[in-house]
N, C-alpha and C positions, 0 to 999 in steps of 0.2 A: 505492499499500500503505499501510493509515494505522498505526501503531505509538504505543506510548504515549511521553511523557515525564516523566523522570522529576525527582526532587532529591535530592540528598545523602543526604536522608531514609530514598528509598524510599519518598517518597507522587507519587504520577499524579498533575504539574499541565497537564498540559496531552498533545492528539497530534499527530503526526508525518509528515507524508506524505514515503514512501520512491518515487524515483522508482521506477518501472517497468523505466526501460532501464537504471540503475543495478544493483541489491539484488533486480530478479525478471527477467535478461537471462537467454538461453540458456548453460546451462554446460557449456563445453567443458573437460573433463581435458586430453586433450592438451596443448590452448593453456597450461592454469598448467603442467603437468608443461615443456613447457620452459621458460615461466621461469617454473620454481623453479629447474634446472639451469643455466640461464645466472648466475640472478643467483648461485650455490651457484662457476660457474664464475669470475666474476672476481672474486670472493674470496678469490681463491687466487693468493699471488705467486707462484707460478711459479720460486723463486730457489735448485731445488734443483741442487747441482753433485757431479761425480767427477768426478777429473783421471784425464788420456790419459797412456799414456805418458811426451810428452814434456813432460806437466807436473809427475810425480814426483820430486824429488831424489834426483841421485842416476842410476847407472850410464851414465857419458858412458862408459866403460873396457871395453873387450872385456875379459866376464873373464875366460877364458881362447882360447890360439889355437885358430885354427881348426880344425888335422889335427893328428891324434895321440896327441892322448893318451888316444881311446876313446871319450868324451861324449862327449852329443848337441852339435853348435853353437849358442854362444851366442854374439848380441852386445850385450846390457845385460842389467844383473839389475832390471832396471823395464820389464820383457818385462810384460808381460797374466797368463804362467802364474807366473810368481814371486811367487813374495810378498812380499807392500809391491811390488808392481808396478799400474801403469796400470791403470785401467776399460774392457773394449772398447767394451760399446754403455752405459755410464752416461746416467743422466742428464746434462739439460743446461740451463742458464735458458732458458725459454719462456714465451711468455707463452696461459694457456687464457684471453682473452675470444672473448664472445660475442656476439653481434648478433643482435636482433632489431629488428623496426621498432617505432616505437611504437603504432602505431593497437594492432600483438598485443598488447602491451606490454597497454595501458589495457584492453584484452577481457578480458587474464584476470585484470587487477585488480575488472572488475562481474561475473566470475566465482565468482570465490574470495568477494567481497560477497554475487554471489546463495544461494551456498551458507548463509555466513554467517546470512540475515534468514531462507530455510527453514526451518532450525534454531532460528529465534529466541534466537538468537544472541545480534543486534548490541540492545545495551544503548544509549537515549538518554534526553539526560540536558538538562537546561535550563543549565546547568553546573557545571560543575567546581572550586573555589575553597578556598583552606585559609589561612588566616593564619600559618599556619607548619608547620615541617614534622613531619608527628607521623604514625609507621608506623601506631601501636593508631591514629586517627583513619582514616586512608583505610583501615586494615583493614572498621575496622568500616562505613562508606562503602560497603564491598563488599557487607559483608554486609546491607546495609539492601536492594540492590539483586538480593541475590539466587545473585553472584556466586559459587560456588564451589569453584572450578576454576583454572586460568590465564586468565587476564586478558591484552588488552593496552588501554591507552588514550593512548588518540587525542588529542592536544591541538594546539592552534589556533595557536600559537608556543613553545616550547622554557619551562619554569616551575619556574624553581627546585627552588621549595617542593616540587611535586609527583615534582618528579625525587627529589630527594631522599627523599623517602618508601616508595618504594619500592624502594628500593635496596638493602633488605635485604630485600627479596621477589621468590626465584627462580622463579616463575609466575609475574608481573609483570610489565611494563612498560610505561613510554612512549614512546611514539612522535612527533615531530611529522604535523601531517594531510598534508604537502604529503609528507612522503616515504613514505606506502603505499607497501606493498609483500607483495607474494606471499610472501615466505618468512615476516616476521611475522604474517601474516593466518591461512597454513595452521596453525604453531606453537603458535595460542593457543585455550583452545575461545572465550571473549567479549571480544566489541570494545567496548567504551565507546564511545560516540560525548558529550563534545559538539557544539548545535547550533551552533557556533561552527566547529566541525573539520568539521561535516555537510558545511556550502556550499562551503569549500573545496573537501572530496571531488566536490562533484557542480559545482565549477567547473570541475575537472580533469578525470573524465569525462562530464560531462554532453554 
């Protein structure tokens, strides 16, 4: 698949070949969904917890004698039926981690990239370099490239200049190409890929 390569002024400078096995692969929606659910589940901390009757403070003394009062027998004021008592089936600390084979995860990425490429939402750049962090300058670059909605910028390595330039833009995010994931691919409309980042993606998914 031949696609144009642009500079930061929005002018086409060359063309590049997108590999069909990565950017024109069969789209497996179920696999993308599974990868997304796995990523969201693995991000959960699972530290929620309620106290049982044995963990609530107090309640060590029997509130009244067993017989002869006319009231229901009670052993502790921290039983679940009491106000301030322990929880019966409350949440406990747990792990939400889901496992997914590497081949399936990479195929899900190929499907997501193929969807973006089919909708012409993959924009190739010869390079993305800025002398100093300027949000206004980055907005101008996006406008030159015809990106009028949310965008994910894949950088070959961490770049503080670009990172600080997009910090105040809620619909733009930078991501190191090595950490490409389904959640970010599906969460933004456009994907800006410098040629250096394209080589990294092809090295991982090729």
